[in-house]
C-alpha positions in Angstrom: 103.6 136.4 10.2 101.7 137.2 7.0 103.6 139.3 4.5 102.6 139.7 0.9 104.1 141.4 -2.1 102.3 141.4 -5.5 105.0 139.9 -7.7 104.9 137.3 -10.4 107.1 134.2 -10.2 106.9 130.9 -12.0 105.6 128.2 -9.8 107.5 125.1 -9.0 106.4 121.6 -8.0 103.7 121.5 -5.3 103.6 125.2 -5.0 107.3 125.9 -4.3 108.6 129.0 -6.1 110.9 128.1 -8.9 112.7 131.4 -9.2 116.2 131.1 -7.7 116.1 134.8 -6.8 113.2 134.4 -4.4 113.9 133.3 -0.9 112.4 130.0 0.2 110.4 131.8 2.8 107.9 132.9 0.1 105.6 131.0 -2.3 103.2 132.1 -4.9 99.6 131.7 -3.7 97.3 129.7 -5.9 95.8 131.8 -8.8 97.0 135.0 -7.2 100.2 137.0 -7.4 100.8 137.3 -3.6 103.7 136.1 -1.6 102.9 134.0 1.5 105.2 133.7 4.5 105.2 132.1 7.9 107.5 133.8 10.4 108.2 134.0 14.1 110.7 133.3 16.8 112.1 129.9 17.7 109.9 129.8 20.8 107.3 132.2 19.6 106.0 131.4 16.1 103.4 133.0 13.9 101.1 131.3 11.3 100.5 133.1 8.0 98.4 132.5 5.0 97.5 134.4 1.8 95.5 137.6 1.8 95.1 140.4 -0.8 95.4 143.4 1.6 99.0 143.6 2.6 102.1 144.6 0.7 105.5 144.5 2.5 108.9 142.9 2.6 108.9 139.1 3.1 111.5 139.5 5.8 110.5 138.6 9.3 109.9 141.9 11.1 110.7 142.5 14.8 107.9 142.1 17.3 105.8 139.6 15.4 105.6 136.8 17.9 103.4 136.2 20.9 104.7 138.0 23.9 102.9 138.1 27.3 103.2 141.9 27.4 101.6 142.2 24.0 98.7 140.0 25.1 98.3 141.9 28.3 98.3 145.3 26.6 96.0 144.4 23.8 92.7 146.2 23.7 90.9 142.9 23.6 88.4 141.4 26.0 87.8 137.6 26.1 85.0 135.4 27.4 85.6 131.9 28.5 88.3 130.2 30.6 88.5 126.6 31.8 86.0 124.4 29.8 85.3 120.8 30.6 84.8 119.0 27.3 82.7 116.0 26.3 85.7 113.8 26.9 86.0 114.9 30.5 89.2 116.8 29.7 89.6 120.4 30.7 91.1 123.0 28.4 91.5 126.8 28.8 89.9 128.7 25.9 89.2 132.4 25.6 87.2 133.9 22.7 87.2 137.5 21.9 84.0 139.5 22.6 84.4 140.9 19.1 83.4 137.5 17.6 79.7 136.7 17.5 78.7 134.3 20.3 76.3 132.5 18.0 79.2 131.3 15.8 82.2 131.3 18.1 82.1 130.1 21.7 84.7 128.8 24.1 82.8 125.5 24.4 82.9 125.1 20.6 86.6 125.8 20.3 87.3 123.6 23.3 85.6 120.7 21.5 87.6 121.4 18.4 90.9 121.4 20.4 90.1 118.2 22.2 89.4 116.6 18.9 92.9 117.2 17.7 95.5 114.5 17.9 97.0 115.3 21.3 98.5 114.2 24.5 98.5 115.5 28.0 100.2 118.7 26.8 96.7 120.1 25.9 95.9 120.9 29.5 98.8 123.3 29.8 97.7 125.4 26.8 95.7 128.6 27.0 94.1 129.4 23.7 92.9 132.9 22.6 90.6 133.0 19.5 90.2 136.5 18.0 89.3 138.3 14.7 92.1 139.3 12.4 92.7 142.8 13.6 93.0 141.7 17.2 95.3 138.8 16.3 97.6 141.3 14.6 97.4 143.6 17.6 98.7 140.8 19.7 101.0 138.8 17.4 102.2 141.4 14.9 100.8 143.4 12.0 101.0 140.6 9.5 100.2 137.5 11.6 97.2 135.2 11.6 98.3 133.4 14.7 101.2 132.9 17.1 102.4 130.6 19.8 104.8 130.9 22.7 105.3 128.8 25.8 101.8 127.4 26.4 99.9 130.4 25.0 98.3 130.4 21.5 96.5 133.2 19.7 94.7 132.2 16.5 92.3 133.6 13.9 88.7 133.0 14.7 86.9 134.4 11.6 87.0 133.9 7.9 88.6 137.3 7.0 91.3 135.6 4.9 90.1 134.0 1.7 90.8 130.3 1.3 92.1 130.0 4.8 90.1 128.4 7.6 90.7 129.3 11.3 91.1 125.6 11.9 94.2 125.5 9.7 95.9 128.2 11.8 94.9 126.5 15.1 96.3 123.1 13.9 99.6 124.6 12.8 100.1 126.5 16.1 99.1 123.4 18.1 101.9 121.6 16.3 104.3 124.1 17.9 102.7 123.5 21.3 103.3 119.7 20.9 107.0 120.3 19.9 107.4 122.5 23.0 106.4 119.5 25.1 108.5 116.9 23.3 112.1 115.8 23.4 114.7 115.3 20.7 118.0 115.3 22.6 120.6 116.6 21.9 118.5 119.0 19.8 115.6 121.2 20.7 112.3 119.8 19.4 110.7 123.1 18.8 113.5 123.9 16.3 114.2 120.4 14.9 110.8 118.7 15.3 110.2 115.8 17.8 112.4 112.7 17.8 110.4 110.2 15.7 109.4 112.6 12.9 112.8 114.4 12.8 114.5 111.0 12.4 112.1 109.9 9.6 112.5 113.2 7.8 116.3 112.9 8.0 116.6 116.3 9.6 120.1 115.8 11.1 121.6 114.7 7.8 119.8 117.4 5.9 121.1 120.0 8.4 124.7 118.7 7.9 124.3 119.0 4.2 122.9 122.6 4.5 119.5 121.4 3.2 117.6 122.2 6.4 118.0 125.1 8.8 116.6 124.5 12.3 115.3 127.6 14.0 115.8 129.8 10.9 112.7 132.1 10.7 114.3 134.3 8.0 115.4 133.5 4.4 115.4 129.8 5.0 112.0 129.6 6.6 110.7 127.1 4.1 113.4 124.7 5.1 113.1 125.2 8.8 112.3 121.8 10.2 110.5 123.3 13.2 108.0 124.9 10.8 107.9 121.8 8.7 106.9 119.8 11.7 104.0 122.2 12.5 102.7 121.7 8.9 103.2 117.9 9.0 101.2 117.9 12.2 98.5 119.9 10.6 98.4 117.6 7.6 98.4 114.5 9.7 95.6 115.7 11.9 93.5 116.8 8.9 93.8 113.4 7.3 92.7 111.8 10.5 89.7 114.1 10.4 89.0 112.9 6.8 90.2 116.1 5.2 92.1 115.1 2.0 92.2 118.4 0.2 94.9 120.0 2.3 97.6 121.9 0.4 101.3 122.3 1.1 102.0 125.9 0.2 104.4 127.1 2.9 107.2 124.6 3.4 109.7 123.2 0.8 108.3 120.2 -1.1 111.2 118.1 0.1 109.6 118.1 3.6 106.2 116.9 2.3 105.5 113.8 4.4 105.1 110.3 3.1 103.2 107.7 5.1 106.2 106.8 7.2 106.7 110.4 8.2 103.0 110.8 9.0 103.1 107.7 11.2 106.2 109.0 12.9 104.5 112.3 13.6 101.5 110.5 15.2 103.9 108.5 17.4 105.5 111.8 18.5 102.1 112.9 19.7 100.7 109.7 21.2 103.8 107.8 22.2 106.5 110.4 22.5 110.2 109.6 22.9 111.5 110.2 26.3 115.0 108.6 26.6 117.4 106.4 24.7 118.1 102.8 25.4 121.2 100.9 26.6 122.3 97.4 25.6 125.0 95.4 27.3 127.0 92.7 25.4 129.6 90.4 26.8 132.2 88.2 25.2 135.1 86.1 26.6 138.1 86.1 24.3 140.1 82.9 24.5 142.7 81.2 22.4 140.1 79.6 20.1 137.8 82.7 19.9 137.6 84.8 16.7 139.6 87.9 17.1 136.9 90.2 15.7 133.6 90.7 17.4 130.7 92.4 15.6 127.9 94.0 17.7 125.0 95.4 15.6 123.4 98.6 16.8 119.8 99.7 16.4 119.9 103.2 15.0 116.4 103.9 13.7 116.4 107.2 15.6 118.9 110.1 15.4 120.6 111.4 18.5 123.3 110.8 21.1 125.4 107.6 20.9 127.9 106.3 23.5 129.8 103.1 23.5 131.8 102.0 26.5 134.0 98.9 26.6 135.4 97.5 29.8 138.4 95.2 29.1 140.7 92.9 31.1 144.0 94.1 32.6 146.7 94.0 29.9 144.2 94.0 27.0 144.3 96.7 24.3 141.5 95.9 21.9 140.5 98.2 19.1 136.9 99.3 19.7 135.4 101.1 16.7 132.1 102.3 15.4 131.8 101.0 11.8 129.4 101.7 9.0 126.9 99.2 7.5 129.5 98.1 4.9 131.6 96.8 7.8 134.6 98.6 6.3 134.3 102.3 7.0 135.4 103.3 10.5 133.2 106.1 11.8 135.0 106.6 15.0 137.4 104.8 17.3 137.1 104.5 21.1 139.8 106.0 23.3 141.0 105.2 26.8 139.2 107.0 29.5 140.6 104.9 32.4 143.0 102.0 32.9 140.4 99.4 31.8 137.8 101.4 29.9 137.6 102.7 26.4 134.8 105.0 25.2 133.5 106.7 22.1 130.7 109.3 21.9 128.9 110.9 19.0 125.6 111.3 17.3 123.6 109.0 15.0 122.8 111.2 12.1 120.9 109.3 9.5 123.2 106.2 9.6 121.5 102.9 9.5 123.1 99.5 10.2 126.0 100.6 12.4 128.2 98.1 14.2 130.6 98.2 17.1 133.7 96.2 16.0 135.9 94.9 18.8 139.3 93.5 17.6 141.1 91.5 20.3 144.7 92.5 21.1 146.8 91.9 24.2 145.5 89.9 27.1 142.6 87.5 26.7 139.5 87.6 28.9 136.0 89.1 29.3 135.1 92.3 27.5 131.8 94.1 28.2 130.4 96.6 25.8 127.7 99.0 26.7 126.0 100.8 23.8 123.6 103.7 24.5 121.5 104.7 21.5 118.7 107.1 20.9 
């Protein structure tokens, strides 16, 4: 949602407002005293960029996301539908009759969409391209675009200075990708998909109250779901040879480095679908060392489960230990006569170990470790 208030604030690094009294949702637009805000719902988001014609609160207002009813009631007629593109892929694109057919066609926008970095999720999307007034009739009085559950409405004209319709489409398509990606145990549309969210340290930032998944209000600029949409936009622009893109909406701490951009591309082209399980076995005898170290691969954040099956009469300590091999993160507990288990989440920790300390009866111990 686009909301602007003509105020003057000192600018911070990379466009972030430096004033501690200004909510992170807002920034100062380049060379103009207008507040820019993106707003929406967790599953229905709105893209916003600067304009000089609106003055209002920067708070997210009710009714500013894409709702099927709003789209159905809108006094807007569209041309287009299913379009077979030059790649052979079929996409559903509708263009408002209010946009001139010589400059805006379903076929032209279909080719743009198919040129985005995408996966099979593109075939489930219906895209509506419209002029500013019609976008705001559908999405809300201050929006330039919105997305919800396989429907996207986006700006199709150049009514907003210094903002291209392609920027809005790319941002909203980022939300569409997140809607079709996994990041168990979290929701990707709020946290970002698995690879990028892990590279951006979203879990640890959230724990430290530095990131606020799903927050479309005062902490919008530190909402990783919105950060993901902007990272996707930036990644795709760079792949298209656009190197002049700005980062005006999201906190600078989320600005992606090369690792984060590569992780974002993996989320699109090689998305995470499930964790992996490794099985390790050791037989403890009289001459065997009493401590067994099992390294874990924890490049991704998410669910962790360690299960140890032990001999009758054995009572080993099974613990998750930090990379220093000293700090115990969690100890396994008995869940049956011969099984100990611990569960938790990897949250930014690298180099974790399972430490098994033999006690009681000797014999074979099997350790199953399920990691993201």
